N, C-alpha and C positions, 0 to 999 in steps of 0.2 A: 516916688523917692522913698516914702515911708516903708513901702513893701520891700524895696530893694535892701534897705538897711536891716529890716526884720529877717528877711531870708538869709542875708549874710551872717547874721548872728546865729541862726539855727545851724547853718553849715559849719561855722567855726566851732560851735559847741560839739557837734557830732564828730568831725574829723580830728579833733584834738582830744577825743574822749580818753580819759586816763585809765579807767578800770574796766576790764572785760570779764571779771569773774563774779561780780555782784549782780544778782538777778534783778533787784530793784533798780540799779543803775542802768541795766540793759533795757528795762521797760522805759526809763526816762529817755534813753537814747532813741528808742523807737518812736516815742511821742514827738521828740524834737525833729526827727527825720520826716515824720508824717506831716508835721506843721510846715516844714520847709518845702516839702513837695507840693502842698496845697497852695502856698503863697509864692511859688517860683514864677517869675514873669518871663523866663526864656526856657527853650527846650534844654539847653545845656545845664541850667540850674536844676531843672526838673529831673534830668537823668542822674545828676550827682546825688540829689536827695533820695531818689528811688534806690540807688545803690546802697546808700546809708541805711535805708529802711530794711532792705534785704539782708544787710549785714546784721542788724539788730535781731531780725527774725532767726537767722542762723544761730546766733549766740544764745538766744532765748529758747531754742528748740521748737519754734513755730515754723517748721521746715516746709510743710505741705504747700504753703502759699508762695514760696520763693519762686518756683518756675513760672507760675501764672503771673507774678509781678514783673519778672524780668523779660519774658518772651516778647512783651509789647515793645520794648526798646531796642531789641536786637536788629529788627529790620530797618530801623531808621539810621543806623550808624554805619560808617565805613568799615571795611573788613579789618583793617589794622588799627582802628581807633582804640585809644587807651581805655575809655569807659566801656566800650563793647567787650574788650578782653577781660576787664574786671568783672563784668556781668557773667561772662562765660565761666570764669573761675568760681564765682559764687554758685552758679548752676551746678558745676561739678561737685562742690561741697554739699549742696542740697541733695543731689541724687545719691551721694555716698551715705548721708544720714538717713535717707529713705530706704536704704537697703538695696540700691540698684548700682552696684559697683561698675558694671559694664557701661552703663550710660555715663557715669562719672568719667571713666577713662576716655570715652569718645570726646567729651567736652574738653578734657585736659589736652588731648591730642590736637584738637582744633587750635587751642591757644599756642601750642608748640609750633604748628604749621604757620599760623598767621602772625605770630609775635616776634618776627625777626627784628623789628624796629624797637621792641620793648624787651630787652634781655632779662630784666628783673622778673617780669610777668612770665616769661618763658621758663626761667629757672623755677619759679613757684609751681608751674604746671608739671615740670619734670619731677619735683618733689612729691606732688600729688600722685602721679602715676607710680612712682617708686613705692610709695606707701601701700597703694592698692594691690600691687603685684608681689609684695614681699612674701606672701604665703603661697602664691600660685606659680610664679616664675621668677626664681631668685636671680638668675643671670640677667634677665631683662630689667628687673628692679635695680640691680647694681649698675647697669648701664645708664639708666635715667638719673640715679643719684650722682654718678660720676659727672654727667653733663651739668647738673645743677651746681656741683662743686667747682667745675671749671669756670662757669659763668660767674659764680661768687668771687673766685680768685681774680677774674678779669675786672669785675666792677669794684673790687675792694670794699664791699659792704660787709662789715664785721658781723652784723646780726644774721644776714643771709648765709655767710660763711659758717657761722656757728650751727645753724639749723641743718645746712646741707651736710657738713662733715659729721655731725652727730648721727644723722640718718645713715650716712655711708659707713660709719663705724659699726652701727647695729647690724647692717646687712652683711658686712664683711665678717663679723663675728658669727652670724648664722651660717656662713660658708666655712666656719672653723679656721679661718686665717686670723688667728688671734693677735699675732705680732703686728700685722698691718692694721687691724682694727684698733689696737692700742695707739698707734701713731695718729690715726684719724680722730680718735676720741680726745687725745691730748690737744690736737689742733683746734677742735671744736671748743674745748674749755678756754683756750687762749683767746679765740675770737669772741666768745661770749663775754669774757672779762673786758675786752675792749669796748664791745657794744654797751656793756653795763656802765662803764666809765663815761661814755658819750651820751648815755640815756637815749639810744635810738629806738624808734617805735614805727610800726607799720601795721595797717589793718589786716594784711594778708599773712603776717608772721606773728609768732608768739612774742610776749614781752621780753625785754633783755634779761630780767631776773629769772623768768621761767626758763628761757633758753640756757642760761648759765647753770641753773640748778639741774635741768634735765641732762645737760652734757656732763656735769660733774657726777651725777648718779650713774650715767652710762659708763663713764670711765671707772668708777668704783666697782661696778659689777664685773667689768673686764679684768680689773686687778684681782678680784676674788676668784674669777674663773681660772686665771693663770697661776694661782697659788701665792700671789703677792698680798697676803692678808693684812699685813700692817698698813700698807698704803691704802688698801680698800677701806679699812677702819678709819684711817685719818680723813679720807674724803667724806665718808658718811658723817663723821663727827663735825667736819667743816660745814656740811649742809645743816646739821642741827643747830650750829651756832649762828649761821647767816640767814637761814630761811625763817625769820622770826614771824612774819605775817603770812607766810605761804603754808597753809595747813597741808596741802597736797604734797609739797616737797618734803616737809617734815615727816609726814607719814611714810613716804617712800624711803627716806633715810632710816627711820626707825625699823621698818620691815627688813631692809637690807642688812643693817647692823645686827639685828636679832638673828637673821639667817646665818650670818658668819659665826656668831656665838653658838648657835645650835649645832653647826657643823663641827665646831671645836669641842663640843660636849661641855661648854660652859653654861650649864643649865641655870645656875643661879643668876648669871648675868642676863640671860634671856628673860627670866622671870622679873628681874629688877627693872630692865628696860621697858618691858611691856606694862608693868605696873606704874612706872613714872609717867608714861605718856598715855595712860588709859583714857582720860577725858578727850584728848586729841584724837586718838585712834577710833573712839566711838562716834566721832563726828565726821569721819572721812567718807568719801563716796563708797558705794556698795562694793565695787570691785576690790578696793583696798581693804575694806573691812573683812571681806571674804579671805584675803591673804593673811590678815592678822589672826582670824579664827583658825585657819589651817596651821599657822605657826604654833598657836597654843595647843592644838590637837596633837601635833608632832611632839611638842615638849611633854605633854602628858603621856604619850606612848613611850617616849624615851625613858621617862621616870617610872614606867610600868603603872601609871594611874589610868587604867582602862576606863573606869567609870567616868572620870573627869573628861577623858577624850571623847567618850560617847556623848556626854553632855554638851561639849563644845560643838560636835557635829550637829547636834540637835539645834543649837543656837544658829548655826550656819543655815540650816534648812528653814528655820523660822524667819531669819532675815531675808532669805531668798523669796519666801512667800510674801513677806511685807513689801519687798521690792516690786514683785509682780502686781500686787494690789495698788501700790502707789502709781506704777506706770499705767495701770488700767484707768485710774481716776484722772491722771494727767492727760492721757490720750483722749478720753471722752470730753474733758474740758476744752482741749485744743480743737477737737472736731466741732464742738459747739461754737467756739469763737471763729474758726476759719469758715465754717459753713454759713455764718452770719444769721443764725436762727433768731437771736434776740432782735437783730436789726430788721429781719423780715417780719417778725411778729409785731414790732412797733409800727412798721410801715402798714401792716394789715389793719391795726387798730386805727391808724390815722385815716386810712381809706374808708373804713366803716363810719367813722365820725363825720368825714366829709360828705359821705352819701346821705347820712341822716339830715345834716344841715341843708344839703341841696334839695332834698325832698320837701322839707318844710318851706324853703324859699319858693320852690316852683309851685307848691300848692297855693301859696298866698297870691302869686302872680297869675294863677290859672284863670281868673275871671277877667283879666285885661284883654282887650280885642286882639289886634294883629300881633302886638308885641308879646301878648300872652301865648299865642300860637307858636311864635318863633321860639320863645323861651321854653315852651313845652317840648318842642322838637329837639332843642339843644339839650334839655334835661334828659330826654330819653336816650339820646346818643351818648351823653356823658355817663348815664347810669349803666348802659350796656358795657361801655369801656371799663368802668370801675368794677363791674361784676366779673368781667374777664380777667382783670388784674388780680382780683380777690381769689379767683379759682387758681390762677397760676401760683400765687404765693402759698396757698394751702397745699398745692401739689409739691411745691419745693420743700415746705416744712415736713410734709409726710415722708418724702424721699430721704431727707437728711436724718430724720428720726429713725427710719428703718436702718440706715447705714450705721448709726451709732449703736443700735441694738445688736446688729451683726458683729460689730467690732467688740462689744462687750461679751458676746458668746464666745468669740475667738479667745479673748483673754481668760475667760473662765476655763476653757479647755487647756490653755497653757498652764494655768494654776494647778489643774488636776494632774497634768503631766509632771509638774515640779514635785508634787506630793509623792507620785509614784517613784520618781528618781531618788527622792530622799529615803524612801523605804529600801530601795536597792542599795543605796549607800550604806545604810546600817547593816544590811545582810552581808555586804562585801567586807566591812570592817570585821565582823564576826568570823568570816571565812579566812581572812588574813591572819587573825589571831590563832585560829585553829591550825593553820598551815605552819606558822612559826613554832607552835607547841610540838607538832608532829616532827618537824625538822630537828628541834632540840633533842627530842627523845631518840631520833635516829642517830644524831651526832654522838650522844652519850653511849649508844649501843655499839657503834663501830670503833670509837676511839678507845684503845686499850689503856687500862690503868697501869702504865708501864713502870712507874716508880714502886708500886706494890709487887708487880710480877718480878721485876729485876731490881732488888734493892741495890743502891749505889748508882743507878742510872738517873737521868733527869729529862723531863719533858716539859715544854712550854707551848701552849696553844692559845692564840688570840684571834678570833675571827674579826673581819672588818665590820660585819653586822652582828646580829645575834647568833647566827650560824654561818659557816663558811664552806669553801670548797677544798681546804687542806685535809689530808688524812694521814694516819699512821697505822701500820700493820705490824703485828708481832705474832708469829706462829712457830710451832715446833713439831718435829717428827721423831718419835722414840726409836723406831727401827733403824733409821739412818743416822741418828744422833746429829741432826742438823737443825739449826735455828734460822728462820727467815725474819728479817726486819726490813721495813720499807717506809719511806716518807714521800708523799706526792702532793701535787697541786693540780686539782681538777679545774676545768674551765668554769668561770663564773663565780659569783658570790651569792650570799643569802641562801634562799630555799633551793633554787635550782642547783647551785654549787654543792650544797650539802647532799642532795639526792645523788648527784653524779659521783661525789666522793664516796658515798656508801656503795654504789655499784662497783666502783673500781676496787675498793677495799675487799668486798666480798669475793669478787672475781679472782683477785690475786691469791687470797687464802685458798679458794677452791682449787685453783691450778696447782698450787704448791702441795696440797694434800693429795692430789691425784698423781703428781710427778715429783716426789720429794727429792729424788736424786738428780734431777735436771739442774743444769747451770742457770744462774740468773739471766744470762743472755738468752737461753732457750725459753725460759719463762716469759721474758719480755716479748719474744716473737709469738708465743702462744697467746699472750694477752692482746697483742696488736691484731692478730687474726680474729680473735673473738670480738673485739671492739668494732673492727671494720665490718664484720658480718652483721652486727647489731645495727650499726648506722645505715648500712645498705638496706636492711629490712625496713627501717624507719622511713627512709626516703621512698621506698616502693609502696608504703602504706599511706603516702600523702605528705610526708615530711618535706622540709625545704633543704636544699643542698647548700644554703648560705651559712648553716650552723657549723661550728668547728668544735664539736664536743671532743674532749680528749683530756690528757693529763701529762705533765712532766713529773718524772719520779726517779728515785734511786732505790734499787733492791740490793740487799746484802744477804749472804748466807754464810753462817759460821758452821764449818764441818769439824766436829771434835774428834772424829776418827782419824782424819788425816792432818789435823792441826792446821787448817787453812781457812782463809777468808776469801770468798768469791763475791765479786760485785758486777752487776749489770746496770748500766746507767742510760736513762732516756731523757736527756735534757736537763738533769740535775746532777751536780757534782757530789763527791764524798770527800771529807777532810779527815785525815788520820794525823793525830798529834800525840806526842809523848814528850818526855824531858829532853829528847834530842832535837825536837823541832816539829815543824808542820809540813805535811805532804798533801798535795791536792790531786785527786783523781778527777780529771775533767769529764763532764757529763755528755759531751757530744752536742750535735746541732738539731736533733730531732726528738720529739716526744711521741706519745701514743695518740694518734688521731687518724682520720681518714686519708690524710695527705702523705702519710709516711709509707714508703714502699715496703712491701713484704720482704724484699731482698736486702733491706737496709741492715748494716752490721752495727748493732748497738755496742758502744765501748764496753769492754770487759776487762777486769783486773783480778789478779790473784796475789794475795799477801799471806805471810805467815801469821798464825793466830798467837800474837805476842801479848802476854798479860800486862805489859807495861804500856801498851797503846790504848788510845781512846778513839772512838768513832763519832764523828760529828755530821749529822744529816740535817738539812734545813731547806725551807722553801724560799722563793725569791722575795717574799714579803719582808725578809730580814735585810737583805742587801739593798732592796729598793725602797727602804723607808725614806720619806721626804721630810726635810726640815721646813720651818715656816718660810724660809727664803726660796723654797723650791729645789734645793740641792739634794741629791741622792746620797745615802750612806756609802754604798759601794763596797766591793770586795776588799779593796786595799785597806780601808779603815777597819773593817771587821778582822782582817788578818793581823793587823798591828795589835789589836786588842788581845787576840788569842795567842800571839807569840810572846807576850810579856811574861816575865819569869813568875810573877805572883799568880798569874792565871794558870800556868801549867802546873803549879804546885797545889792548886785548890782542888776540892772535891767536885764531882759532877754538878751537884746542886749549887755550889758556890759559883762555879763557872757559868751555869745557866743564869743565876741572879745578876752576875756582872754583865752578861750580854743583854739581859732585859733592861738593866739600868742604862746601858749605852743607847739602846733603842729609844727609851723615854727621854733621855737627855737630848738626843739628836732631833726627835720630833718636837721638842719644846712644848709639850702639852696638847699638840694638835691630834686629831683623830687618825687612826691607821688608814693608809691608802690601799692596803691589801691584807689578805689573811696571812698570819705569821705562825710558823711551826718550827720548833727546834728540838732535836733529840741528841743527847750525849750519852753514849754507851761505852763505858770502860770495859775492856775485854775481860778483865778479872771478874767483873760482875756477871758476865755471860757464863764464865766457868762456874761461878757459884750457883747460878740458876740451873745449869745442867746437872750439877752434883745433887742439888736439893730437889728439883722437880722431876727430872728424868731418871734419877737414881743411876747415873752413869759414873764410872770411874774414869776420870780423865786426868 
């Protein structure tokens, strides 16, 4: 009766265990479970205590012993038994932590096949398979997550519903179906709130508060990805206010909020947030500390503090090395505990002491007659047995020690590899900096100083990153008295876009100087043929046909002998405006790329060279500017601004400043979502340029 009461107390303590995150409490849970297993008076009680002990080992990362502990009970239980299914789920988790995902999937599949009578355990197995297949087979992973969510809806278990729909939202977002992912994430948050209010708990699921915070963080990241920055900030701030004792959730919220500020170029806010939570961030697990250091490095790079960025990367490398050393020490200690070296050594010492005592006793009794002979024979047999046991224990200790040394050598090699990777990281950072510097020099070389060349004109250029793929061309031919001007948007952003923009700019000028009397439409055809031949040669040299290098552009030629303006448009329009109003020359549906047919007729226009007119050329980064609510500026809003009376009466520089102010007001302080280029050319300024630079009488 006393043992029954004691065992029931151990089980009650273990299965109502409130804290799963504290290492000391996990050790306490393991001791309770071990005591209950030793004092259990029935097989059923022993199995429950064994499961609780396996659970404590999983939470405490003593994973190697879990399979050996649970295999003994699998053969004694019925196929559909609840305890047997629990054991199989714990086995799957153990194999996953041991780095054997295929074995984990096999055990999860067995639970799915045999758990028809236990839908909750079946749903938990579906969630496990979905998590393991998320990176390898997204469609299968989605199928398992959907099965788990259907079971959760049927059982009406709010905690299971929160976990299932949170995972389903993540996988759907990976499939880039963001609208559906948002619906799943919102349902997960609602279910987690219900579970939190009911204080529901289960050993196979995370706690209600952790589920609520995880679902909220997932929803916040989806809001940020879809451009709903205000709602994302609100959710992250809610986590900061509610996750008072959850350091992990607080850290994730701080990292997410800092990333939003960094994306909006609110660098002071990023620095303030990281400084306010520095003690918390320094105590986070290594993976989150790594994200914090990367954020700090990006902030330093954005502020052009390259020395500080390099120092931050060095801290990242140092922490990675410390993590490897810590993992090495923990692994050796775990191997010592799991191999039972201390226990075996204590047993060996006990055997040696027993042998010494037996020898003394048998020596004293050696002079006694028949009993002495019997005792002597018994002593010889026992001594032989003890010697054999001693040899066995010595062999076991030697084997385990050798395994520990091998594991230590492996960890040392991993540490050396980490040092090598850190050196490569530093070299890569230097290479990136050099590439950006070269791209900036290239951008400055190809972008004409239009306002100095043509006084009275206006140019605005703002790349999405430090350099961009927009380009502007201005060239003249004295013999034909013709001026060429063009604005284009090459594929890509950053360094790759800048290089491609340089290629297009140089090619256009080269073609114009070779054929100055050709129409813009013929120049576009020559440019298309040149680009397609270049791309074809690149593919034949091993390039991929998945790339769509090209550009959308508008070319204009002012002919001062015939007093005409000629335009050839490849995907970009040209706007002509004067005091009489605004006219739009549509740019057609095709640009310059490998998919445009050589027979395609680019739109061509011919206008009189009227000194009262102005020419407006721009890239789609102007009309596609996005507000904080995710709404595009659009051509209609841009046209309303340019048709206003005060706009038409302003100079080109004033007109440019008004358009730039409209862009900043529309974006609301957020970063540009594309490269932006605008050119305003009053026709009278082109006449002045021809008179002054080309010495022509027009």
